[in-house]
MITOR-391585 format. One record per residue (C-alpha): chain; residue number from 1; residue in three letters; x, y, z. Coordinates in Angstrom, 2 decimals, decimal comma. Example, Ala and Ser with C-alpha at 12.3 -4.5 7.8 and 13.67 -1.06 7.14 Angstrom:
! residues 2
   unit   pos   code         u         v         w
      A     1    ALA     12,30     -4,50      7,80
      A     2    SER     13,67     -1,06      7,14
***
This chain:
! residues 360
   unit   pos   code         u         v         w
      A     1    UNK    -35,47   -140,22     81,74
      A     2    UNK    -35,22   -136,95     82,99
      A     3    UNK    -35,82   -136,60     86,89
      A     4    UNK    -36,42   -133,99     89,93
      A     5    UNK    -36,17   -134,42     93,60
      A     6    UNK    -37,43   -131,95     96,06
      A     7    UNK    -36,37   -132,48     99,60
      A     8    UNK    -38,16   -129,53    101,99
      A     9    UNK    -36,77   -129,38    105,53
      A    10    UNK    -37,23   -127,04    108,47
      A    11    UNK    -34,76   -124,80    107,27
      A    12    UNK    -34,05   -125,25    103,47
      A    13    UNK    -35,28   -127,11    100,45
      A    14    UNK    -32,78   -129,27     98,94
      A    15    UNK    -33,38   -129,72     95,08
      A    16    UNK    -31,27   -132,71     92,87
      A    17    UNK    -32,08   -133,23     88,85
      A    18    UNK    -30,78   -136,13     86,98
      A    19    UNK    -30,84   -137,77     83,72
      A    20    UNK    -31,53   -141,65     84,37
      A    21    UNK    -28,97   -142,07     87,35
      A    22    UNK    -26,65   -139,04     86,72
      A    23    UNK    -27,09   -136,00     88,92
      A    24    UNK    -27,06   -132,74     86,82
      A    25    UNK    -27,64   -130,76     89,65
      A    26    UNK    -27,43   -130,87     93,57
      A    27    UNK    -28,37   -127,79     95,57
      A    28    UNK    -29,33   -126,74     99,00
      A    29    UNK    -31,53   -123,65     99,02
      A    30    UNK    -30,95   -122,17    102,84
      A    31    UNK    -34,16   -120,25    104,49
      A    32    UNK    -33,49   -118,00    106,95
      A    33    UNK    -35,55   -117,34    110,34
      A    34    UNK    -36,05   -113,84    108,69
      A    35    UNK    -37,89   -115,82    105,42
      A    36    UNK    -39,39   -118,10    107,02
      A    37    UNK    -41,07   -115,36    109,72
      A    38    UNK    -44,06   -114,24    107,80
      A    39    UNK    -45,47   -117,57    107,37
      A    40    UNK    -47,60   -118,52    110,96
      A    41    UNK    -47,64   -122,31    109,70
      A    42    UNK    -45,77   -124,97    107,47
      A    43    UNK    -48,15   -125,11    105,22
      A    44    UNK    -48,10   -121,63    104,45
      A    45    UNK    -44,74   -121,96    102,97
      A    46    UNK    -45,72   -123,70     99,84
      A    47    UNK    -45,78   -121,27     97,20
      A    48    UNK    -42,82   -119,25     98,74
      A    49    UNK    -40,70   -123,04     98,38
      A    50    UNK    -42,26   -124,04     95,07
      A    51    UNK    -41,09   -120,88     93,62
      A    52    UNK    -37,49   -120,95     94,88
      A    53    UNK    -38,02   -124,23     93,11
      A    54    UNK    -38,69   -122,55     90,07
      A    55    UNK    -36,02   -119,90     90,12
      A    56    UNK    -33,32   -122,31     91,25
      A    57    UNK    -33,55   -124,55     88,47
      A    58    UNK    -33,86   -121,12     85,50
      A    59    UNK    -30,62   -120,00     87,76
      A    60    UNK    -28,77   -123,31     86,40
      A    61    UNK    -30,05   -123,48     83,06
      A    62    UNK    -32,21   -126,03     83,81
      A    63    UNK    -35,45   -126,62     81,73
      A    64    UNK    -38,27   -127,67     83,22
      A    65    UNK    -39,08   -130,38     81,69
      A    66    UNK    -39,27   -134,12     83,16
      A    67    UNK    -40,43   -136,84     83,63
      A    68    UNK    -41,05   -137,30     86,83
      A    69    UNK    -40,84   -135,44     90,13
      A    70    UNK    -40,25   -136,94     93,41
      A    71    UNK    -41,10   -135,27     96,60
      A    72    UNK    -39,71   -135,94    100,08
      A    73    UNK    -42,99   -137,85    101,99
      A    74    UNK    -44,88   -136,41    104,37
      A    75    UNK    -45,99   -137,67    107,87
      A    76    UNK    -48,90   -139,22    106,60
      A    77    UNK    -50,95   -142,47    107,80
      A    78    UNK    -48,79   -145,67    108,45
      A    79    UNK    -48,14   -147,26    105,37
      A    80    UNK    -45,59   -149,64    103,74
      A    81    UNK    -42,10   -148,75    102,25
      A    82    UNK    -42,22   -148,20     98,23
      A    83    UNK    -42,91   -145,66     95,63
      A    84    UNK    -46,60   -144,24     96,19
      A    85    UNK    -48,03   -142,04     93,43
      A    86    UNK    -49,24   -138,68     94,77
      A    87    UNK    -53,32   -138,88     94,41
      A    88    UNK    -56,46   -136,85     96,19
      A    89    UNK    -56,36   -139,07     99,02
      A    90    UNK    -52,32   -138,03     99,71
      A    91    UNK    -52,87   -134,58     99,39
      A    92    UNK    -55,77   -134,26    101,08
      A    93    UNK    -54,26   -136,33    104,19
      A    94    UNK    -51,37   -134,31    104,21
      A    95    UNK    -52,75   -131,26    103,78
      A    96    UNK    -54,37   -132,36    107,60
      A    97    UNK    -51,68   -133,89    108,99
      A    98    UNK    -51,88   -133,66    112,51
      A    99    UNK    -47,77   -133,81    112,80
      A   100    UNK    -46,48   -131,05    111,07
      A   101    UNK    -43,28   -130,60    109,38
      A   102    UNK    -41,98   -129,50    106,67
      A   103    UNK    -41,56   -132,55    104,84
      A   104    UNK    -45,29   -132,39    104,37
      A   105    UNK    -44,80   -130,10    102,28
      A   106    UNK    -42,89   -132,41     98,98
      A   107    UNK    -45,93   -134,37     98,07
      A   108    UNK    -47,33   -131,02     97,22
      A   109    UNK    -44,49   -129,14     95,36
      A   110    UNK    -43,99   -132,43     93,42
      A   111    UNK    -47,84   -132,63     92,25
      A   112    UNK    -48,51   -128,88     91,54
      A   113    UNK    -45,24   -128,87     89,21
      A   114    UNK    -45,51   -132,12     88,00
      A   115    UNK    -49,51   -130,99     86,63
      A   116    UNK    -47,86   -127,90     84,66
      A   117    UNK    -45,80   -131,03     82,17
      A   118    UNK    -47,94   -133,22     80,22
      A   119    UNK    -47,55   -136,77     80,86
      A   120    UNK    -45,01   -135,79     83,86
      A   121    UNK    -45,93   -138,12     86,99
      A   122    UNK    -45,15   -137,13     90,76
      A   123    UNK    -43,83   -139,43     93,84
      A   124    UNK    -42,93   -139,93     97,13
      A   125    UNK    -40,79   -142,37     98,53
      A   126    UNK    -40,38   -144,11    101,60
      A   127    UNK    -42,25   -141,70    103,66
      A   128    UNK    -41,06   -141,35    107,33
      A   129    UNK    -44,62   -143,20    108,64
      A   130    UNK    -43,14   -146,29    106,34
      A   131    UNK    -44,40   -148,73    108,98
      A   132    UNK    -43,63   -152,87    108,18
      A   133    UNK    -43,50   -153,45    112,52
      A   134    UNK    -43,65   -157,09    113,81
      A   135    UNK    -46,97   -157,62    116,10
      A   136    UNK    -45,23   -157,68    118,55
      A   137    UNK    -43,51   -154,33    118,43
      A   138    UNK    -46,41   -152,42    118,68
      A   139    UNK    -47,70   -153,27    122,25
      A   140    UNK    -46,43   -150,63    124,78
      A   141    UNK    -47,64   -150,90    128,80
      A   142    UNK    -50,57   -148,89    127,70
      A   143    UNK    -53,29   -150,30    125,65
      A   144    UNK    -54,13   -146,28    124,88
      A   145    UNK    -50,65   -145,75    123,51
      A   146    UNK    -49,72   -148,59    120,69
      A   147    UNK    -46,21   -147,67    118,93
      A   148    UNK    -46,13   -145,32    116,16
      A   149    UNK    -43,34   -144,38    113,95
      A   150    UNK    -41,63   -142,31    112,61
      A   151    UNK    -38,38   -142,07    110,89
      A   152    UNK    -35,49   -142,14    108,68
      A   153    UNK    -36,99   -144,62    106,40
      A   154    UNK    -35,50   -143,12    103,18
      A   155    UNK    -31,96   -142,51    104,00
      A   156    UNK    -31,41   -145,96    106,07
      A   157    UNK    -33,12   -147,79    102,97
      A   158    UNK    -30,96   -146,02    101,07
      A   159    UNK    -27,96   -146,91    102,81
      A   160    UNK    -28,74   -150,30    103,31
      A   161    UNK    -29,01   -150,83     99,59
      A   162    UNK    -25,66   -149,21     98,99
      A   163    UNK    -24,14   -151,58    101,73
      A   164    UNK    -25,61   -154,63    100,13
      A   165    UNK    -23,87   -153,14     96,13
      A   166    UNK    -20,83   -152,74     98,15
      A   167    UNK    -20,89   -156,48     99,20
      A   168    UNK    -21,74   -157,68     95,95
      A   169    UNK    -19,14   -155,31     93,67
      A   170    UNK    -16,75   -157,07     96,64
      A   171    UNK    -17,94   -160,44     95,94
      A   172    UNK    -19,57   -160,73     92,83
      A   173    UNK    -19,93   -164,70     92,85
      A   174    UNK    -22,13   -164,25     95,87
      A   175    UNK    -24,39   -161,10     94,92
      A   176    UNK    -25,93   -159,91     98,10
      A   177    UNK    -29,19   -157,46     97,85
      A   178    UNK    -30,62   -155,37    100,98
      A   179    UNK    -33,42   -157,94    101,30
      A   180    UNK    -30,57   -160,77    101,57
      A   181    UNK    -29,81   -159,07    105,34
      A   182    UNK    -29,82   -158,59    109,00
      A   183    UNK    -28,98   -155,10    109,20
      A   184    UNK    -28,95   -152,31    112,34
      A   185    UNK    -29,11   -148,88    110,53
      A   186    UNK    -28,57   -145,60    112,91
      A   187    UNK    -29,30   -142,43    111,24
      A   188    UNK    -27,42   -139,60    113,63
      A   189    UNK    -28,86   -136,11    112,78
      A   190    UNK    -30,56   -133,09    114,53
      A   191    UNK    -32,89   -136,21    115,78
      A   192    UNK    -31,69   -139,94    116,31
      A   193    UNK    -33,25   -143,57    114,61
      A   194    UNK    -32,26   -147,10    114,77
      A   195    UNK    -33,77   -149,35    112,56
      A   196    UNK    -33,55   -152,79    112,70
      A   197    UNK    -34,00   -154,42    109,08
      A   198    UNK    -34,71   -157,90    108,46
      A   199    UNK    -34,56   -159,18    105,04
      A   200    UNK    -35,74   -155,73    103,12
      A   201    UNK    -38,17   -155,44    106,18
      A   202    UNK    -38,05   -152,23    108,60
      A   203    UNK    -39,32   -154,84    111,41
      A   204    UNK    -38,74   -152,49    114,64
      A   205    UNK    -38,35   -148,75    114,62
      A   206    UNK    -39,04   -145,65    116,67
      A   207    UNK    -40,61   -142,58    116,99
      A   208    UNK    -37,70   -140,27    116,69
      A   209    UNK    -39,83   -137,25    116,39
      A   210    UNK    -41,53   -137,23    119,32
      A   211    UNK    -41,55   -140,33    121,16
      A   212    UNK    -38,63   -142,62    121,92
      A   213    UNK    -35,25   -143,56    121,42
      A   214    UNK    -32,03   -142,22    122,53
      A   215    UNK    -31,80   -138,62    122,74
      A   216    UNK    -30,27   -136,16    119,98
      A   217    UNK    -28,94   -132,61    119,15
      A   218    UNK    -32,99   -131,30    119,42
      A   219    UNK    -34,98   -134,02    121,01
      A   220    UNK    -35,68   -135,71    123,85
      A   221    UNK    -36,05   -139,31    123,12
      A   222    UNK    -37,69   -141,35    125,96
      A   223    UNK    -38,24   -139,72    129,07
      A   224    UNK    -39,57   -140,60    132,59
      A   225    UNK    -43,09   -141,01    131,94
      A   226    UNK    -43,93   -140,09    135,42
      A   227    UNK    -42,12   -136,95    135,49
      A   228    UNK    -43,50   -135,93    132,18
      A   229    UNK    -46,87   -136,16    133,52
      A   230    UNK    -45,85   -134,11    136,45
      A   231    UNK    -44,30   -131,57    134,16
      A   232    UNK    -47,18   -131,64    132,31
      A   233    UNK    -49,76   -131,16    135,31
      A   234    UNK    -47,50   -128,75    136,56
      A   235    UNK    -49,44   -125,62    135,06
      A   236    UNK    -45,91   -123,34    134,25
      A   237    UNK    -45,89   -124,59    130,51
      A   238    UNK    -48,45   -124,39    127,25
      A   239    UNK    -48,84   -127,68    125,36
      A   240    UNK    -46,68   -125,97    122,78
      A   241    UNK    -44,18   -125,19    125,54
      A   242    UNK    -44,08   -128,64    126,05
      A   243    UNK    -43,78   -130,18    123,03
      A   244    UNK    -40,80   -128,07    122,48
      A   245    UNK    -39,29   -129,69    125,74
      A   246    UNK    -39,41   -132,54    123,89
      A   247    UNK    -38,83   -131,83    120,17
      A   248    UNK    -37,16   -128,85    119,53
      A   249    UNK    -35,37   -127,38    122,65
      A   250    UNK    -34,57   -130,77    124,15
      A   251    UNK    -31,37   -133,00    123,90
      A   252    UNK    -28,03   -131,64    123,38
      A   253    UNK    -30,08   -127,94    122,78
      A   254    UNK    -31,61   -128,39    126,21
      A   255    UNK    -28,51   -129,60    128,14
      A   256    UNK    -25,75   -127,23    126,36
      A   257    UNK    -27,82   -124,71    124,27
      A   258    UNK    -26,61   -126,06    120,87
      A   259    UNK    -27,49   -128,76    118,44
      A   260    UNK    -23,88   -128,50    116,85
      A   261    UNK    -21,82   -131,20    117,45
      A   262    UNK    -18,54   -129,14    116,36
      A   263    UNK    -19,40   -127,01    119,09
      A   264    UNK    -19,90   -129,32    121,37
      A   265    UNK    -16,50   -130,98    120,47
      A   266    UNK    -14,62   -127,55    120,47
      A   267    UNK    -16,25   -127,23    124,20
      A   268    UNK    -14,80   -130,79    125,55
      A   269    UNK    -11,51   -129,88    123,71
      A   270    UNK    -11,09   -126,97    126,03
      A   271    UNK    -11,93   -129,33    129,12
      A   272    UNK    -15,56   -128,53    129,12
      A   273    UNK    -16,45   -131,57    131,42
      A   274    UNK    -19,92   -130,94    131,02
      A   275    UNK    -20,22   -131,11    127,90
      A   276    UNK    -18,31   -134,10    127,42
      A   277    UNK    -20,65   -135,88    130,09
      A   278    UNK    -23,61   -134,87    127,55
      A   279    UNK    -22,42   -135,80    124,24
      A   280    UNK    -21,07   -139,39    126,09
      A   281    UNK    -24,84   -139,84    127,31
      A   282    UNK    -26,23   -139,33    124,14
      A   283    UNK    -23,73   -141,62    122,87
      A   284    UNK    -24,37   -144,05    125,73
      A   285    UNK    -28,11   -144,20    124,50
      A   286    UNK    -27,63   -144,48    121,40
      A   287    UNK    -25,44   -147,77    122,08
      A   288    UNK    -27,89   -148,80    124,45
      A   289    UNK    -30,66   -149,08    121,41
      A   290    UNK    -28,10   -150,65    119,04
      A   291    UNK    -28,07   -153,41    121,78
      A   292    UNK    -31,37   -153,54    121,92
      A   293    UNK    -32,27   -154,03    118,71
      A   294    UNK    -29,81   -157,55    118,31
      A   295    UNK    -31,93   -158,70    120,59
      A   296    UNK    -34,81   -158,40    118,40
      A   297    UNK    -32,83   -160,33    115,32
      A   298    UNK    -31,70   -162,95    117,66
      A   299    UNK    -27,94   -161,74    117,51
      A   300    UNK    -27,93   -162,64    114,02
      A   301    UNK    -26,73   -159,26    112,23
      A   302    UNK    -24,65   -159,01    109,26
      A   303    UNK    -23,40   -155,21    109,86
      A   304    UNK    -24,34   -152,21    111,39
      A   305    UNK    -24,62   -148,76    109,91
      A   306    UNK    -23,81   -145,63    110,69
      A   307    UNK    -25,25   -142,69    108,68
      A   308    UNK    -26,38   -139,12    108,82
      A   309    UNK    -24,69   -135,63    109,48
      A   310    UNK    -23,31   -136,57    113,31
      A   311    UNK    -21,76   -140,04    111,22
      A   312    UNK    -19,03   -137,23    110,56
      A   313    UNK    -17,80   -136,97    114,05
      A   314    UNK    -14,72   -139,64    114,99
      A   315    UNK    -16,00   -138,58    118,60
      A   316    UNK    -19,51   -139,57    118,20
      A   317    UNK    -18,76   -142,94    115,63
      A   318    UNK    -15,23   -143,91    117,70
      A   319    UNK    -16,92   -144,79    120,43
      A   320    UNK    -20,14   -146,26    118,88
      A   321    UNK    -18,19   -148,25    117,54
      A   322    UNK    -16,09   -149,35    120,55
      A   323    UNK    -19,18   -149,92    122,53
      A   324    UNK    -21,08   -152,07    119,69
      A   325    UNK    -18,83   -153,50    117,53
      A   326    UNK    -18,43   -157,06    119,17
      A   327    UNK    -22,25   -157,23    118,06
      A   328    UNK    -21,87   -157,25    114,35
      A   329    UNK    -19,03   -154,87    111,75
      A   330    UNK    -19,55   -151,30    111,83
      A   331    UNK    -19,85   -149,58    108,58
      A   332    UNK    -19,71   -145,44    108,51
      A   333    UNK    -21,70   -143,61    105,99
      A   334    UNK    -21,71   -139,83    106,66
      A   335    UNK    -24,18   -137,64    105,38
      A   336    UNK    -27,47   -138,57    103,99
      A   337    UNK    -28,22   -140,02    100,47
      A   338    UNK    -32,22   -139,04    100,26
      A   339    UNK    -31,81   -136,45     97,12
      A   340    UNK    -30,31   -139,60     95,38
      A   341    UNK    -32,85   -142,09     96,83
      A   342    UNK    -35,73   -140,29     95,49
      A   343    UNK    -34,63   -139,73     91,91
      A   344    UNK    -33,55   -143,84     92,01
      A   345    UNK    -36,51   -144,81     93,41
      A   346    UNK    -38,39   -142,31     91,03
      A   347    UNK    -36,11   -143,90     88,12
      A   348    UNK    -36,73   -147,43     89,18
      A   349    UNK    -40,47   -146,64     88,91
      A   350    UNK    -40,74   -145,64     85,44
      A   351    UNK    -38,39   -148,10     84,18
      A   352    UNK    -40,83   -151,14     86,08
      A   353    UNK    -38,22   -152,31     87,93
      A   354    UNK    -39,87   -151,04     91,01
      A   355    UNK    -44,09   -151,36     91,77
      A   356    UNK    -45,59   -148,19     91,76
      A   357    UNK    -48,17   -148,60     95,00
      A   358    UNK    -51,51   -146,76     95,68
      A   359    UNK    -52,00   -144,40     98,52
      A   360    UNK    -55,60   -145,04    100,11
***
């Protein structure tokens, strides 16, 4: 089976070509501020990014011949996890999505390219809106504001399955699957999401885009509600300016003027105590959230898995481990496996190993 996986991000489009489980091409197409400037809306970048994907395939001498094309899932309405075939309902919802993010382009590009190939199917898998919450986890102190979730579902699930496979390889007499485990999986990237996974379901996850959880390099996380209301009513900022204060120019960016953790660590090494305080505060908040996830699982946690770009930082992972390892063993998976996860989800769907769900 030949599969093309497409993962659009804010300033890049990552693509991979697989033959069955074997990667033939994995590459990142980066987009400068100047390149994206002509497009007033993210949806307007569609043709630009689609053509870049086709050009990259040509430059790497990859024939345009695929059994499936799978895109990163966008910010659709809440759905259960799994593999979904792209259909008209999905395309309509993503075109009119209230939340704007480059990931919304994934299913659009996959659908457009798959339509050029007879028999090729277009999929998404585990989009960031996967909602499998326990009902008690949906309730807030205001009936007008129930919990909504946006999190790193694709990477967290991929890491959960990878950990389970490693457990089985270490002890083949007692094979274990992701669905058999209680896991706390923490994605440490530009946004941070801590997922509570109980036997294959993510029963408690945050809105890590613009709602809740620890602050991160570019997002504010949970904020004091009263102070936020006062700021909104002050008349000092427009709606768009306020949005940037919780997503974009927030977190490390707001405190330190950078989202680059390596730069922050260099400042700390040079004696910048304010930089140390802010980075330690982020680590503190992440650890508190992991502790709360353990309560959701009644303390029965098989492992805590740290993943995402910031998991490359020994400064961050060592301090997190120090705070939370009393709860469960901590395992570190730096970076993200999203392209591989997309490709393997498509492969499983084509082989009949994973059900193909219908978006409604």
